[in-house]
N, C-alpha and C positions, 0 to 999 in steps of 0.2 A: 504493500500500500504506500502511496505517496503521501507523506505527512508534512504539513507546513506550519511553521509558527514564527512570529516576529516579536522582537523585544525592543521597546523604545529606549534609546540612550539618553535618558533624562536624569541620571544620577546613579549612585552606587546601589547595588542590590542589597536587600535585607532578608532576614530570616523568612518573612512572609512571602517574598518573591520566590525564594528557593522551594520551600515546602508546599506552597500553593500552586506553583507552576513549573519552575525550571527543572526540578528533579523529575517531574513527570515527562517533560519534553525529552530529557536525556534518556530516560528509560525507553521511550518509543523508538529511539534510533537503533535499538538492538534487533528488531524484527521488521523494520520498515525502511523505506527510502526517505530519509529525513532531509528537508530543506529548512534551514533556520537562518533568518536574516535579522540584521540590526536595522531597525526602522528609522533611519536618520531623516528621511523625508517627512515622516509623521511628526518627528520631534521638532521640526521647524515651527510647529504651531505654538510651541512653548519656549523653546531654547532660542534666544535671539543673539547669542554671542558665538561668532564663528569658531574661535579657538576652543571654547568650551565644548561645542558640539563635536569637534574633531577629537578632543580628549575623551569625552564620554563614549564616543563610538569605539575608539581603541580600547578603552577600559572594558566595555561590554564584551568585546571579542575575547579579551584575556580572561574575563570572569567566566564566560561560557566554557572556554577551553579548560580552565583550571577546575571547573566543577564536573568535568567529565565528558563534554561533547568531543567526539572523536572524528576528526576530519577524514579518516579512512572509512567511516561508517555513514557520515552525514555531510551535507553540503552547508558550509557556513559562509555567508557573504554579507556585504553592505548593500542595503536597498538601493541607494542612489547610483551604485555601480552597475545597475541593470536598467539602462534608459528605456528598454522595451516596455517596462512596467508603466512609465509615465505616458508613453504613446498609447498603450492599451487603455489607460485611464480615460483618455479623451474619447476613444471609440465607445466606451461604456457610458461616459457622461452625456453623449448626444441622445441617448435613449433613457436617461434617468428622470423619472417624474419628480418635480420639486416637492410634492406632497410626501413622497417616500422619505426624502431627506429631512423634511421638517418634523417628521415623527420620530426621528432617531434620538436616543436618550441624551447623548452628550450635548447636542445642540439645544434640545428642549430644556435641559437643566440650566445651562448658561443663560438662556433667554428668560427663564422663570426667575433667576436670581438677578436679572438686570445687568448681567456681565456682557460686554460686547463680544460678539461671535464673528470671527472673520470667515472668509470664503473657504479657507483651508479647513477649519473645523466643520463647516457646513458640508463640504464635499469629502470629508475624511472617509466615510463609508465606501465611496466609489474607489478611492485609491486602495483601500483595504480589499475591496473585491478584486481589483486588478492584481494585487499581491498574490491572492489565492489562485485566481484563474490562470495567471501567466505560467504556472508550473504544473498545470493539470493536476492540482492537489485533490486528493480524494478525502482526506481526513484533516480537520483543523481543530487542534485542542485549544479550547478557550474556557475562560471563566463564565459563570452564568450571566454576568453583565455584558458579555460580548456575543452571546448567542444571537441577539438581534442583528448584529452586523453580518453574521453568516447567512441569516435569512435574507437580508438585503442582497448579499452576493448571489444567492440562488435566484432571487427575483430578477436581478439584472442579467445573469447568465441565461435564465429561461426566456426572458424577453428577446435577447439577442438571438438565441437559437430559433425562436419562433419566427423572427423577422427574416433571418438570413440563412437558416439551415443549421443543422447540428454542428456546433463549433467548439463549445466549451464543455469540459467535464463538470458535472454537478457535484460540488463538495458537500460533505456532511460535517456537522459540528460534533466534536467529542468533548462533552462537558467534563472539566477537570474535577477530580475527587478532592473536595475540600474538607474531608472528614478530620484531617489533622488541623485543628483550629490553631491559629498562630496569633495569640494576643500580643499587644504591644506593651511597652513599659508602664502604661497607665491602665491596662486591663481591657482597653478597647481593641478592635481589630488593628493589627499592625499595618500602618499606612504612613507614607510620607506626608499625606494631608494632615495627619494628627501629630506629626513630629514625635512619634513614639516608637521609632524603629531601632533595631539592633542590626548593625552591618555584618555582612558575611566576611568582608576583608577589612584590614586596617590594623591599627595598633591594638594588640591583644590586651594590654594593660588597660587601655582606655575603654575597650568593650567590657572588660570585667568590671570596671568602675560603674559603667552604665547599668550593668546587671545588678550590682549591689545597691543601686539607687532605685530599683523598681518599686513602685508604689504597692503597699500592702495594707490590709485592714488592721484594726487595733484590737482584735480579739486577744484575750490572755493566752500565753504560751501553753498553759496546761489544758486548755479547751480542746476536745476532739474536733476535727474539721473534716468536712466532706471534700475530698481531693478534686472531684470533677468540677466543683464550683470555684476553684482557685486558679488564677491565671499563671502563678508560678509553677504549679503542678503541671498545667497544660504545656508550658514551655519545656519542663523537664522530660515529659513524655515524648517529645520530638526526638530526643537523643538517647534516652535510656533503653536498655534491653527490656524484654518482657519481665524478666525476673527483677531487674532494678526498679522498674516502674511499679511493680506490685509491692516491692518492699517500701518504696516511697509512699504509696497509697496507704499501706498498713500503718506507717508512722503518722500520717495525717489523722487517721481514724483513732489512733491511740492517744494522740495529743502529747504534750510535754516536750515540744521542740520549738525552736526559734526560726523565724523566716530567714534569718541570716544563714542558717545551716542549709536551707533549700537553695538560696541564691548561690551559695558557693558550689553546691552540687550542679546547678544549671551551668554555671561558668566553667567548671571542670569538664563536664560532659560535652558542652558545645565546643570547647577548645580541642578536645580529642577528636570530635566528629569532623571538624573542618580543618584539622591539622594538615592532612595530605593536600587538600585543595589550596590551602594557603602556601604550602611549599611549592606547589606547581605554579601558583600565581607569581611568586617571587622569581622563579626560573624564567617564566615568560617575559617578565619585565626586563630581564637582562638579555633577552633574545627576541627583540622586536622584529628582526628580519624574518624570523619564522612565522610570527603572527601575521605580518603583511603578506607573506607567501601563501599562507592558508586562505586569507581573504581574497587574494588575486585568483588563486585556483578555484575557489568557490564561486567567484563572480563569473569566471569563464564558463563553468558548467551551467550556472544559472542563466547566463545569457544565451547559451546554446539552446536550452529548453524553452526559455521565454521567446526567443527569436522565432522558433518554430510555431509556437502558439500565436504570436502576433501576426506572423505571415498568414496563418490559417484564417485569422479574424479579418485581416485586410482583404484577402481574396474573397471572403464570404460577403463583405459589404461593398465590394467594388473598387477598392483603393489599389488593387493590383490587377 
C-alpha cells in the first residue's frame, strides 16, 4: 500500500507529536511504500521568516531520521522540492467549489474568532489534496481533526475523475490511534497552543527540570489515588513496561508516596526511551551532507511519481 503523510516544520516536536502521530507513521513504513514529506509550503501560512523556515525544515528531517524513519524503506522529501504538486494544485483549484472550502474547520475557526484568514489558509485543503493525489496515495494516516481534509480530497478527486475520466487514485483516511493520551505539563492535552509541551530533543537537564515542575494536585501524600485520573501516571505509562506501569499503579492505589518520586520516574524512563534517538540526532547534526543527500534522493523519487500523475491529469483535461 502507498502510505503518505506530511509534517509541518513549524517548531520542534514534542512528546504528543511522537506518541500521537510520528511513531505510528514510522511503524507503517515496515509493510508499506511510505512517502513522508516536510510540508514547508503549508508552513508559509504561519512561518514568515525565511531562515527560520529553512532551519525548521532541516530540523524536521533530522528529527524524523533520528526517530527511526529509514530512507531505505520510505521516501523522505521536502514538499517544495516537488513543483509538480503546486501545478497539480491549480488543476484541482479550477474545479473546487468555494462553499466546500468555506466549510473547512481551520478557516471556519479563524473566521469565528475574528482572526484574518489569508488565501493560503482558505485554499490549504486543495494543496493538501494535491499532496495526497500526486503520489497515488492509497492510505493517509491522520488525526480525527484532519479526516475532513481527506474527505475534501476525495471530493475533488471524484469531481475531476467524473469530468475528465479516471485519473486519480481515491485515498482513504487511516485515523491514528490516540489511545495513548499525552497530557501536557498542566494536565491539558499537550499542545504548542497551550505552551505545555515537553520536547523530544534538547538539553536533557532542562527537560528534566520541566518535568519536575509539572503541575500536580494538593492531595496529602498518604491518600490513595486513582492512577488513571492522574496526568503524571499517564505520562509514565508512555514509557514504562507493563510490569513497571502496574507497579506504579499499585503505588498510587496504596498511597504514601510523593509526586516528586513519580516525576523522577517519568524523567528517568523518558531519558532511557529517547536515548538512542537523541544519539542518532547528534550524529546527524555532524553529518548534514547525509541529511541533504537523503532529501535530494527522496525528492527525485517523489518527482518521478508526481510527474507521472501530473502528466496523466494534464492529458485528461486537455493541457497536453
